[in-house]
DOLO-256516 format. One line per field, with one value per atom (N, C-alpha, C): residue number from 1; residue in one letter; atom name; z, y, x. Coordinates in Angstrom, 2 decimals. Example, Ala and Ser with C-alpha at 12.3 -4.5 7.8 and 13.67 -1.06 7.14 Angstrom:
// DOLO-256516
nr	c(1:1:1:2:2:2)
rest	c(a:a:a:s:s:s)
atom	c(N:CA:C:N:CA:C)
up	c(7.80:7.80:7.80:7.08:7.14:7.87)
north	c(-5.69:-4.50:-3.30:-2.25:-1.06:0.03)
east	c(13.19:12.30:13.20:12.85:13.67:12.90)
//
This chain:
// DOLO-256516
nr	c(1:1:1:2:2:2:3:3:3:4:4:4:5:5:5:6:6:6:7:7:7:8:8:8:9:9:9:10:10:10:11:11:11:12:12:12:13:13:13:14:14:14:15:15:15:16:16:16:17:17:17:18:18:18:19:19:19:20:20:20:21:21:21:22:22:22:23:23:23:24:24:24:25:25:25:26:26:26:27:27:27:28:28:28:29:29:29:30:30:30:31:31:31:32:32:32:33:33:33:34:34:34:35:35:35:36:36:36:37:37:37:38:38:38:39:39:39:40:40:40:41:41:41:42:42:42:43:43:43:44:44:44:45:45:45:46:46:46:47:47:47:48:48:48:49:49:49:50:50:50:51:51:51:52:52:52:53:53:53:54:54:54:55:55:55:56:56:56:57:57:57:58:58:58:59:59:59:60:60:60:61:61:61:62:62:62:63:63:63:64:64:64:65:65:65:66:66:66:67:67:67:68:68:68:69:69:69:70:70:70:71:71:71:72:72:72:73:73:73:74:74:74:75:75:75:76:76:76:77:77:77:78:78:78:79:79:79:80:80:80:81:81:81:82:82:82:83:83:83:84:84:84:85:85:85:86:86:86:87:87:87:88:88:88:89:89:89)
rest	c(m:m:m:k:k:k:k:k:k:f:f:f:l:l:l:a:a:a:l:l:l:l:l:l:l:l:l:v:v:v:a:a:a:g:g:g:v:v:v:c:c:c:s:s:s:p:p:p:g:g:g:i:i:i:l:l:l:s:s:s:a:a:a:q:q:q:e:e:e:k:k:k:k:k:k:k:k:k:p:p:p:d:d:d:p:p:p:e:e:e:a:a:a:q:q:q:f:f:f:a:a:a:k:k:k:l:l:l:d:d:d:k:k:k:n:n:n:s:s:s:d:d:d:k:k:k:k:k:k:l:l:l:s:s:s:l:l:l:e:e:e:e:e:e:y:y:y:k:k:k:g:g:g:k:k:k:r:r:r:t:t:t:g:g:g:d:d:d:k:k:k:a:a:a:t:t:t:k:k:k:a:a:a:e:e:e:e:e:e:q:q:q:f:f:f:k:k:k:k:k:k:m:m:m:d:d:d:k:k:k:d:d:d:s:s:s:d:d:d:g:g:g:s:s:s:l:l:l:t:t:t:l:l:l:e:e:e:e:e:e:f:f:f:k:k:k:a:a:a:r:r:r:g:g:g:k:k:k:k:k:k:g:g:g:q:q:q)
atom	c(N:CA:C:N:CA:C:N:CA:C:N:CA:C:N:CA:C:N:CA:C:N:CA:C:N:CA:C:N:CA:C:N:CA:C:N:CA:C:N:CA:C:N:CA:C:N:CA:C:N:CA:C:N:CA:C:N:CA:C:N:CA:C:N:CA:C:N:CA:C:N:CA:C:N:CA:C:N:CA:C:N:CA:C:N:CA:C:N:CA:C:N:CA:C:N:CA:C:N:CA:C:N:CA:C:N:CA:C:N:CA:C:N:CA:C:N:CA:C:N:CA:C:N:CA:C:N:CA:C:N:CA:C:N:CA:C:N:CA:C:N:CA:C:N:CA:C:N:CA:C:N:CA:C:N:CA:C:N:CA:C:N:CA:C:N:CA:C:N:CA:C:N:CA:C:N:CA:C:N:CA:C:N:CA:C:N:CA:C:N:CA:C:N:CA:C:N:CA:C:N:CA:C:N:CA:C:N:CA:C:N:CA:C:N:CA:C:N:CA:C:N:CA:C:N:CA:C:N:CA:C:N:CA:C:N:CA:C:N:CA:C:N:CA:C:N:CA:C:N:CA:C:N:CA:C:N:CA:C:N:CA:C:N:CA:C:N:CA:C:N:CA:C:N:CA:C:N:CA:C:N:CA:C:N:CA:C:N:CA:C:N:CA:C:N:CA:C:N:CA:C:N:CA:C:N:CA:C:N:CA:C)
up	c(-0.12:-0.06:0.00:0.85:0.81:-0.59:-1.17:-2.56:-3.60:-3.36:-4.23:-3.95:-2.71:-2.50:-3.04:-2.81:-3.24:-4.66:-5.30:-6.63:-7.24:-6.66:-6.74:-6.91:-5.46:-5.24:-6.20:-6.72:-7.54:-8.95:-9.27:-10.80:-10.52:-9.53:-9.24:-9.38:-8.78:-8.65:-10.03:-10.82:-12.08:-13.38:-13.15:-14.38:-14.60:-13.48:-13.86:-14.60:-14.08:-14.79:-16.26:-16.77:-17.99:-18.88:-18.41:-19.01:-19.19:-18.15:-18.34:-19.63:-19.59:-20.65:-21.96:-22.40:-23.47:-23.83:-22.79:-23.23:-23.65:-22.90:-23.53:-24.81:-25.24:-26.86:-27.99:-27.54:-28.77:-28.26:-28.38:-27.54:-28.57:-27.94:-28.60:-29.70:-30.96:-32.09:-31.97:-31.31:-30.96:-30.30:-29.14:-28.49:-29.02:-29.95:-30.53:-31.51:-32.18:-33.22:-32.52:-31.16:-30.63:-29.95:-29.67:-29.12:-30.39:-31.70:-32.97:-33.33:-33.18:-33.63:-32.58:-32.83:-32.16:-32.05:-33.17:-33.30:-33.10:-32.79:-32.34:-33.59:-34.73:-35.94:-36.45:-35.72:-36.04:-37.42:-37.85:-38.99:-38.70:-39.31:-39.25:-40.46:-40.25:-41.34:-41.44:-42.56:-42.56:-41.48:-41.22:-40.22:-38.76:-38.53:-37.10:-37.30:-38.24:-38.29:-38.26:-38.90:-38.89:-37.50:-36.70:-35.53:-35.63:-34.55:-34.60:-35.22:-36.10:-36.84:-37.75:-37.86:-38.97:-39.79:-40.76:-41.72:-42.19:-42.16:-42.82:-41.95:-40.92:-39.96:-40.83:-41.02:-41.49:-42.90:-43.68:-45.06:-45.05:-44.10:-44.03:-43.61:-42.44:-42.20:-43.20:-44.30:-45.26:-46.47:-46.67:-47.34:-46.73:-45.61:-44.84:-44.99:-44.56:-44.83:-46.13:-47.29:-48.39:-48.87:-48.32:-48.38:-47.89:-46.58:-45.60:-46.19:-46.93:-47.48:-48.61:-48.43:-49.73:-50.35:-49.79:-50.64:-51.03:-50.93:-51.48:-51.16:-49.96:-49.77:-48.63:-48.28:-47.57:-46.20:-45.54:-44.27:-44.01:-42.92:-42.38:-41.32:-42.01:-41.00:-39.81:-38.89:-37.88:-38.71:-39.66:-40.49:-41.18:-41.86:-42.73:-41.76:-40.55:-39.69:-39.06:-38.63:-38.28:-39.11:-40.44:-41.34:-41.88:-41.18:-41.57:-41.12:-41.86:-41.57:-41.65:-42.35:-42.60:-43.99:-44.32:-45.70:-46.71:-47.82:-48.82:-48.96:-48.00:-47.82:-49.05)
north	c(-1.28:0.06:1.24:1.18:2.33:2.52:1.51:1.78:2.35:2.01:2.37:4.02:4.33:5.94:6.60:6.07:6.99:6.78:5.77:5.92:7.08:6.92:8.12:9.60:9.62:10.90:11.31:10.59:10.65:11.20:10.38:10.72:11.88:12.34:13.79:14.74:14.51:15.60:15.73:14.66:14.78:15.26:14.93:15.21:16.63:17.56:19.01:19.38:18.94:19.23:19.16:17.91:17.47:18.35:18.64:19.38:20.72:21.26:22.72:22.70:21.61:21.72:21.60:20.75:20.79:22.03:22.73:24.01:24.90:24.78:25.95:25.69:24.45:24.08:24.90:25.10:25.81:26.88:28.10:29.29:29.69:30.61:31.06:32.10:31.89:32.44:34.08:34.27:35.70:36.45:35.76:36.08:36.22:35.45:35.42:36.69:36.88:38.10:39.19:39.35:40.53:41.01:39.80:39.99:40.65:39.98:40.44:41.76:42.12:43.35:44.63:44.91:46.06:47.37:47.73:49.24:49.04:47.56:47.63:48.15:47.92:48.40:47.32:46.18:45.14:44.35:45.02:43.90:43.55:42.74:42.50:42.85:43.60:44.24:42.93:43.07:41.95:41.98:43.19:43.43:42.92:43.34:42.88:41.23:40.57:39.16:38.58:39.09:38.70:38.71:39.95:40.28:40.17:39.71:39.85:38.69:37.70:36.86:37.37:36.48:36.99:35.73:35.93:34.84:33.92:32.52:31.77:31.80:32.08:31.96:33.27:34.54:35.58:35.18:34.65:34.30:33.54:32.14:31.47:32.24:33.15:33.90:34.76:35.27:36.07:35.42:34.11:33.01:32.56:32.27:32.21:33.25:34.62:35.91:35.93:35.68:36.08:34.72:33.61:32.59:32.97:33.38:33.65:34.94:35.93:37.19:37.00:36.43:35.86:37.29:38.36:39.33:40.25:39.88:40.45:41.97:42.21:43.83:44.08:43.22:43.52:43.25:43.12:42.71:41.86:41.09:40.19:40.52:40.03:40.24:38.93:38.96:38.03:36.83:36.95:35.79:35.21:36.02:35.28:34.49:35.24:34.65:33.11:33.31:32.16:30.92:31.38:30.33:29.41:30.09:29.30:27.61:27.22:25.77:24.83:25.42:24.68:24.29:22.91:22.64:23.65:23.30:24.45:25.70:25.56:26.73:26.68)
east	c(0.71:-0.04:0.85:1.88:2.55:3.76:3.75:4.38:3.58:2.37:1.16:0.95:0.85:0.99:2.05:3.18:4.40:4.27:3.83:3.99:3.04:1.73:0.85:1.27:2.02:2.73:3.76:4.52:5.42:4.92:3.97:3.36:2.45:1.78:1.24:2.33:3.48:4.45:5.19:5.41:6.07:4.90:3.50:2.91:2.83:2.24:2.38:3.63:4.67:6.08:6.17:5.46:5.46:4.44:3.36:2.51:2.99:3.57:4.18:5.22:5.92:6.85:6.37:5.23:4.44:3.72:3.31:2.72:3.60:4.49:5.76:6.31:6.21:6.82:5.96:4.59:3.67:3.22:3.66:3.25:1.96:1.25:0.05:0.51:0.05:0.67:0.10:-0.99:-1.43:-0.26:0.17:1.28:2.59:2.91:4.15:4.41:2.96:2.87:3.01:2.40:2.36:3.90:4.50:5.82:6.62:6.50:7.30:7.07:5.78:5.23:5.59:6.97:7.42:6.91:6.16:5.81:4.26:3.51:2.19:1.43:1.63:0.73:-0.25:-0.04:-0.76:-0.31:0.91:1.57:2.97:3.38:4.91:5.54:6.49:7.55:8.51:9.26:10.22:11.34:11.69:12.70:12.21:10.81:10.46:10.46:10.06:10.06:11.26:12.27:13.68:14.22:13.98:14.63:16.15:16.69:18.38:18.74:18.09:18.70:19.86:20.64:21.97:22.26:23.03:23.56:22.49:22.61:21.75:20.27:20.39:19.00:18.16:18.84:18.12:17.63:18.44:18.17:16.95:16.87:15.59:14.42:14.56:13.49:12.98:13.62:13.53:12.60:13.14:12.37:10.83:10.76:9.56:8.67:9.26:8.30:7.68:8.51:7.96:6.88:6.85:6.01:4.93:4.92:3.49:2.78:3.75:3.05:2.12:1.15:0.21:-0.33:-0.44:-0.75:0.20:1.60:2.70:2.64:2.20:2.42:3.64:4.42:5.58:5.57:4.20:3.83:3.08:3.12:2.52:1.00:0.32:-1.21:-1.04:-1.84:-2.02:-2.36:-3.32:-4.00:-2.91:-2.09:-1.14:-0.02:0.26:1.23:0.65:-0.75:-1.36:-1.49:-1.38:-1.32:-0.24:1.02:2.17:2.17:2.91:2.98:1.77:0.66:-0.51:-0.51:-0.99:-1.16:-1.64:-1.14:-1.60:-0.62:0.55:1.09:2.28)
//
């Protein structure tokens, strides 16, 4: 009985940590967008999207930006940003 209770206690203590780690892996797209939108104009410019990336990472970010910018206006709306990675991209 003591072993069973100890096992339940360990499972209860470990489970919240595992869920928290999983939740942290997929941040809310709206929160990500707001964090990147430095001037709060509800659009992401290429510079805002790239952030401090340099070299190959900056080049990859530029390529991603161009693919996401469906109306080719040089900025991303929240809807364009949220559509990233979905089928049909």
